[in-house]
C-alpha positions in Angstrom: 54.2 -53.9 144.9 57.2 -54.0 142.6 58.4 -57.1 140.9 61.7 -58.4 142.3 64.7 -57.4 140.3 65.4 -59.9 137.6 69.2 -59.3 137.9 71.2 -62.2 139.2 74.2 -61.9 141.5 77.4 -62.3 139.5 76.0 -60.9 136.2 77.4 -57.7 134.7 75.4 -54.8 136.1 73.6 -52.7 133.4 75.5 -49.5 132.6 73.8 -46.1 132.6 74.6 -42.5 132.1 72.4 -40.2 134.2 72.5 -36.5 135.1 74.1 -35.8 138.4 74.9 -32.6 140.3 75.0 -29.6 138.0 73.5 -31.7 135.3 76.9 -33.4 134.7 76.7 -37.0 133.3 77.6 -39.8 135.6 78.0 -43.4 134.3 78.4 -46.6 136.2 81.2 -47.7 133.8 83.4 -44.8 134.9 84.0 -46.6 138.2 84.9 -50.0 136.6 88.3 -51.1 137.6 88.7 -48.6 140.4 85.8 -48.5 142.9 82.9 -50.7 144.2 79.6 -48.9 143.6 76.6 -48.8 145.9 73.5 -47.9 143.8 70.7 -46.7 146.0 67.3 -46.4 144.2 64.9 -44.2 146.1 61.4 -43.5 145.0 61.0 -39.7 145.3 62.9 -36.7 146.7 61.3 -35.0 149.7 59.2 -38.0 150.6 59.3 -39.0 154.3 61.0 -42.4 154.0 63.7 -41.1 151.5 64.2 -38.1 153.8 65.1 -40.6 156.5 67.1 -43.0 154.4 69.6 -40.8 152.7 71.0 -39.1 155.8 71.7 -42.6 157.3 73.8 -43.4 154.1 75.6 -40.0 154.6 76.4 -40.9 158.2 77.9 -44.3 157.1 79.7 -42.7 154.1 83.2 -43.1 155.8 82.5 -46.8 156.2 81.6 -47.2 152.6 84.7 -45.3 151.6 86.9 -47.6 153.8 85.5 -50.5 151.7 86.6 -48.7 148.5 83.1 -47.9 147.5 81.2 -44.9 146.2 77.5 -44.3 146.9 75.2 -43.1 144.1 71.6 -42.3 144.8 69.1 -42.7 141.9 65.6 -41.4 141.6 63.2 -40.4 138.8 63.3 -36.8 140.0 65.0 -34.1 137.9 68.6 -33.3 138.6 67.5 -29.9 139.8 65.2 -31.4 142.4 67.9 -33.9 143.5 70.4 -31.0 144.0 68.0 -29.2 146.3 67.1 -32.4 148.1 70.8 -33.2 148.7 71.6 -29.7 150.0 68.6 -29.8 152.3 69.6 -33.1 153.8 73.4 -32.4 153.8 74.0 -35.4 151.5 77.5 -35.2 149.9 77.2 -38.3 147.6 75.8 -37.7 144.1 72.1 -38.0 143.6 71.4 -39.0 140.0 68.3 -38.3 137.9 66.7 -41.3 136.2 64.1 -38.9 134.7 63.5 -41.2 131.7 63.4 -44.3 134.0 66.0 -46.1 132.0 68.2 -47.3 134.9 65.1 -48.2 137.1 63.8 -50.4 134.3 67.2 -51.9 133.6 67.6 -52.9 137.2 64.0 -54.3 137.4 62.8 -51.9 140.1 60.6 -49.6 138.1 57.1 -49.5 139.5 55.5 -48.9 136.1 52.0 -48.0 137.3 53.4 -45.5 139.8 56.1 -44.1 137.5 58.9 -44.3 140.1 61.4 -46.9 141.3 61.1 -49.3 144.3 63.5 -48.7 147.2 66.5 -50.9 146.4 70.2 -51.2 146.9 72.7 -52.9 144.5 76.4 -53.4 145.1 78.5 -53.5 142.0 82.0 -54.7 142.4 85.1 -53.2 140.7 84.7 -55.6 137.7 81.2 -54.3 137.1 79.4 -57.4 138.4 76.4 -57.4 140.7 77.6 -58.6 144.2 74.5 -57.8 146.3 70.9 -56.7 146.0 68.1 -55.8 148.3 64.7 -54.7 147.0 62.0 -53.5 149.5 58.5 -54.9 148.9 56.9 -51.7 150.1 58.9 -48.5 149.4 56.7 -46.5 151.8 57.4 -48.7 154.8 60.1 -47.3 157.0 60.9 -50.8 158.4 61.8 -52.0 154.9 64.6 -49.6 154.2 67.6 -51.7 152.9 70.1 -52.3 155.6 73.4 -50.3 155.5 75.0 -53.0 157.7 74.2 -55.7 155.2 75.5 -53.6 152.3 78.7 -52.9 154.3 79.1 -56.6 155.0 78.7 -57.4 151.2 81.4 -54.8 150.5 83.7 -56.3 153.1 83.3 -59.7 151.5 84.7 -58.2 148.3 88.0 -57.3 149.9 
């Protein structure tokens, strides 16, 4: 079981630069001042629960966009694996590779003994502050997938 994230609501979210589609770097700070950011940490590409979770985010993507937010998926998989996973699922938002586990550790969701992150969602507002977080106790439990509705409510509260 992962430790709960040690990040507090209101603090500046840790910046990162991770490889996204095509190996292109994506950083959290590039959205500062322009977009709210929904960070979705998922344990492993092609696993059953992740294969269920990411399409639900894709389905709600227009709702996230209405709230002036971008969604970024983050896993420890390579950017190559994430590209194939995104294509297979029809996911259009970027899936980022935290291959070195830097972002997972910074957000307090790295399950060190397993080598991958917990299932978690963080909302970062346009000023770069953490506005919402939800970390699942058991990343393999389908019933513990973070709620898109709660994330959308947190985004709505920012407007």
